[in-house]
N, C-alpha and C positions, 0 to 999 in steps of 0.2 A: 830816426831817419829825418832828413831835411824835408821840408814841405815842398810839394810839387810846384814847378814854376808856371804851370798852366799855359805853356806856349802853344801857339797855333802851329799846325803841321801842314807842309805843302809837298806836293809831288813836283820834282824839278827835272826828272829825266827818266828814261826807260830803255831797256834792251830786251830783245826776245829772239828766240830761235824756234820756229814753228813749221808745220807742214806747208805753210805758204811761203816760207823763206828763212834763210839762216840768220837774218838780222831783222830788227824791228822795221827798218825802212823798207826792206823787201816784203815783209809780211804786210805792212800797211798798204803798199802799192797794190798787192793782189787782193787785199780785203775790200778796198774801195771799188775795185772792179767786179766785185761779186763772185770771185773765184773760190773754188774749194781745193784743198790740198790732199786729196785722197788718191790712192793707187793700190794695185795689187802688191802684196808684201814682197819686198826684195831683201830685207835685212837677214832673213833666215827662211827655213822651210817649215811648213806646217800642213797637216792634212785637214785642218779645220776649214769650214766654209766661212769662218770669220776672218777672211784673208784680205779684206779691204781695210787699209789702215792709213794713218797719217804719218808719213816719214818726212823728216827734215830734208829738203832737197839738197843734194851734193854735200851732205854732212860728212866731213873727214877731219878729225882732229889734227892731222898732219898739215892741213892747209892753214892752221892758225899761226900767226906770226910769232907767237911766244912758245911754240911747241918744238920738241925734237923727238927723234925715234925712241930714245931711252925713256923719256917721260911717257910717251904714248904706250910703250910696252908695259911699264910698271903700273901706271894708273889706267887700268883697263875697264873702269866703270865710267861709262859715257857721261853720267851726270856730273862728274868732276869737271871735265873740260867744258861742258855746256854752261855750268855755273860761272866758270872763269870768263868765258866769252861774253855772256850776257851782262855780267857785272862790269866788265871793261867797257862794253858798249854803253851801258846806262850811265856810268860816270862821265864818259866822254860827251854824251848827250846833255848831261847836266852842266857841264862846264866846270867841274870841280877838279882842282889840282890837289892831290893828296900829298901833304908834307908834314913837317914836324908839328904843325898846328892842327891841321884838319884830320890827319891820320888817326890820332888817338881818340878823336871825337866821332869816329865813323864806325858803326856796327854793321854786321851782315847777318841777316836771318833768311835762310833759304830752306823752305820746307820740301819734303818729298814723301810720296806715298809708298814707294818701293825701294828707295835707296839703291845700293849697288848690286842688285840682283843679277845683272849681266856679268859682273866680275865673279860672283859666287858660282854662276853656271860654268865659267871657264875653269875655275878651281876644282869643281866637282868632276868635270870631264878629265882634267889632268890627274886627279886623285884616283879615279876608277881605271883609267886607261894607261897611265904612265907611272903611277906610284905616288906614295905620300910625299916624297921629297920634291916632287914637281909642283906642289901647291905653292903659289907665290907668297913670299914673305910680306908682300904688299896687300894680301887679301883682306886682312882685318882693317887696315886703314881705308881701303876702298869701300868697306861696308859701313864705316862710321858716318853717321848722318851729318855731323858737323864738318867733315873733311872738305866737301866742296867749298864751303865758305872759308875754311882755313886756307885752302890752296888759292882762292881768289885773293885773300889777304896777302899771301906771300908774293903774288904777282903784282898787286896794286898798291900795297903799302898801308893798309888800314890796320889798326890794332885795338879797336873797340870790341865789344862783346860779339862772339860768333856762336850761333847754335841753329838748330833745325826744328822749327815748329812742326810737329807731326799731327796734322789734321786731315789726313787722307786727301780727298779731293777738294777740301776747303783749305789746304795748307797755305796757299798763296795769300788768301784773305787773312788768315791767322797771322802770317808774317807781317802784313801791312798793319794789322790791328795792334800787335804787340810793339812793332817798331814805332808806331804813332804814339802809343802810351809812353814809351821810353823817351822819346823826344819831348813830349809834353811835360814829363816830370823832370827833365834835365839830365838824364843819364847819358845822353849823347846829343850831338847836333845834327848828324846825318845817319841814315840807315839805308842800306841796300836790302830791300825786302822782296821776297818772291818765292818761286817754287820751280822744281825741276823733276822730270822723270824720263828715263830711258827704258821703256817698258816692252819693246818689241823683241821678245824672246819667246821661243815656242811654248814653254810652260805657262807663262803669263797669258799669252794669247789663248791657249787652250783652257786655262782656268776660267777666264772671263767667258769663253764660249760655253763651258759646261754649266756656268751659272745662269746662262741664257741672258747675259747682260749685253753682249755685243750683237750686232746685226749679222745674221747668217745669210749670205748672198746666194740665193738659189737662181737657177736660170730664168725663173719667172719674175725676178725682182728687177726693178728699173735700174738698179745699180750694177746689174750683171755685165751689161755692155758699156755702162758709163759709171765707173766708180765714184765720180764726183758727186753723184746723187745719193750716196749711202747714208749720210747724216741729214736728217730732216725733222728737226724739232718741231713739235706742235702740228705736224702733218698727220693726216688720217692714216697713212701707211707707215708711220714710224715703227721701227722694229728693234732698236737698240743702239747703243753707242758705237761710234767708230773709235777704236783704240789708237791713240796717237802719242808720239814722243814730242818733247818740247821743253822749253825753259823760258822763264820771264822774270825780270827784276825791275822794280821801280826804285828811284832814289827819293827818299823822304828827307825833308830839311826843316829845321826850326825857323820860325818867322825871323828871328834876329840874325840867323846865319844867312838867310836869303838876302836880307838887307846889307849885312856886313860885307858879304862877298859879291854883291851885285849880281845875284843869280836870277834867273827868269822862272817864276812859278808857272806851272801848267794847270794845277788844280789844287784844291785844299781837301784834306781828309777831315770830314765834318763829324761823322758819327759811326760808331761801331756797335754791333749787336751780336752776341755769341751765346749759344746755348748747346745743350746736349739732349738727346731724345729719351734716354732711359727706356727704350722700347724694343728695338730690333737691330741686328747688325747691318741690315741693308734696307729694310722697309722704313720709310720716313714717318715721323710723328708730326701731324699737322699742328698740334698746339705749340710745340716748341719751335717749329719753324716760324710760325706766326709771331711768337714772342721775340725771336731774334730780329725779325724785320721791324717790329714795333720799337724794340730797344735801339736799333741803329738810327731810326728816324728821331726818336726822343733824345738820344745822345747828341744828335746834330742840332738840337734846339729847334726842330721843325715839327710840323704836323704832316699827316699823310697827303694832304692837299698840295704840299710844296713839291712833292716828287713828280718830275716831269718825264722820266724815262726809267725803265727797268732793264738792266743788263742781266738777263735771266741765266740761271744755272743750266736750264734747257738742254738736257743730255740726249734727247731723241729716243727715250724709252717710253712705252705707253703709260706706265704707272707714274714714273717720275715727272713727266711733263704735266700730266693731269693733276698731280698733287701740288705742284708749284703754282699752277693757275688757280687751283682751289684756295690755296693760302693767300694769294694775292687778291682774290675776290673778297676774302674776309677782311684784309687790311684796308683795301681801297674802295670796297663797296661799289656803288653805282658809278663811280668815277673811273673805274678800271678800263672800260672800253675807250676812254679818251687818252689813256697813257700808252705810248708805244712800248712794246716789250719785244726784244729780239735776243737771239742766241748766237754768239760767235762760234759755238760748237758746230753749227751748220757748215762752217767753212774750215774749221780747225780740227774737228773731232774732239775727243776728250783726252787732254794731256795730263789728266790726273792731278798730282800735286802742283803742277805748273799752271793749270787752267785759270784759276782766279787772278793770278798776277798778270798773265797775258791779257785776260779780258779787261782788267783794270786799265792797263796801258792803252788798249784799243778804245775802250770807252772814253777815256780822258782825251785822247787825240781826236776822236770824233766830236766830242763836245766842244773842244777848242775851235774846230773848223766848222761848227754848225751843221754837223751831219749825224745821221743815224745809220749805223751799219745794219745790214738786213739779216733776216732769217731766210737763207736761200733754200732751194729745193722744196718750196712750200706748196703743198696741195691742201686746201682747207679741210679742217675737221669740224663737222657740225657742232661738236662739243665746245669748240672755241670760236664759234661763228661771230661773236661780238668782240673778239680780242684783236687788237691791231698788233700783229707780229712783225711789222715792217717787211712784208713778203717780197723776197726775191731781188729787190733793187735798193741801192742806197737812196736815202731821202735827205733833202735839206731841211733842217729844222734847228732853230736856236733854243737852247734851254740852259738852265743854271744849275740844277741839281739832278743827280741820278743815283739810283740804288743798284748795287752790285751784289748778287746772291751767290753763295757757294755752300754746298752741302756735301758731306762725305760719309763713307762707310763707317760704321761704329756709332752712327747717330750724332755727327758733329756738324754744327751749323755756324756760319760766320757771314754776316752781311755788313757792307760798308756803304756809307753815303759820301759821295764826292760832290764838291761844289766848283763850278767854273770860276776863273779869275780873269 
């Protein structure tokens, strides 16, 4: 194999569909206003009290300008259209025109935790209630993890590698990490990297509830009359994640491509750290999380004192938030109280495989504009009394480096350090 080119890697564009808005621009507008995107479930019916969720507002594939009824009928896994939409938005934001030169040099890596489970649900209902011949011949393609990236390629015209990094709730960061390595080594010049999940179906909602992973909203809970308060990372009354649907993609580019095509970089991917726990399928392993953070900082050629902000995994679970803060205390020591730490999941909920990519885009945009997005719905927890979680409101602050954390079921950890440009 050829020696790696050791090229620098920049983020030059992003797209997103989240509970705050069906585009990145709409998401950002609501995020800086400190809004949350939660409401009672409307996608389906469930008897669970875990019925406060994050739904993409006004999401309808038929409103996309590249869709028709036949396409929507056949491709009935929402993660396919979500991927196509955010990849299109991200490329437009980046200002890249895909042609005979750039198309073959563009890859697409979109991870997902659950893939096309919504399509499988439709197929099973048809199989049981209408007979085996009513199972769609598109079922298997709808379930293939690489198909969303493939459909995006058919729409947009890139022919570089496509696949789906499967890192559960860390999938988005894994996509960014692998994509950055591919560009660094010279495998491609551009990568659409991100994640997607369309998880709001009864079985998934109930499964999370039975794990006691999601918040159960009782009449006594402050979110009962105000669903926007359901996700509250690092708060004393945090009770579990808010399950959300969403998608996010960032466009990565080699330094020479940025120069050659006169593109505008938004941030640089500086360092990557990834580990696995070898411990438990849901409970985290402190030692391997700490190692992933250290490795990301070291890969960036930095030391812990250089990190000026942490975009936390921050899921709003009692154990998960406490574990993350404990790990950060080990890495940053006495300096931790001086480092702002906030969680976008307080506004978005947990979009599973999409979360890290969406959070990377929000973190980069905030850094570009000299802002820190808040941890909303915050009521202080004495356990974290010394920690600056950027409570409740956006803050103005200039910084050059931030760490983005992502951890997933199965004991998968991926942390990325970004640098402002």
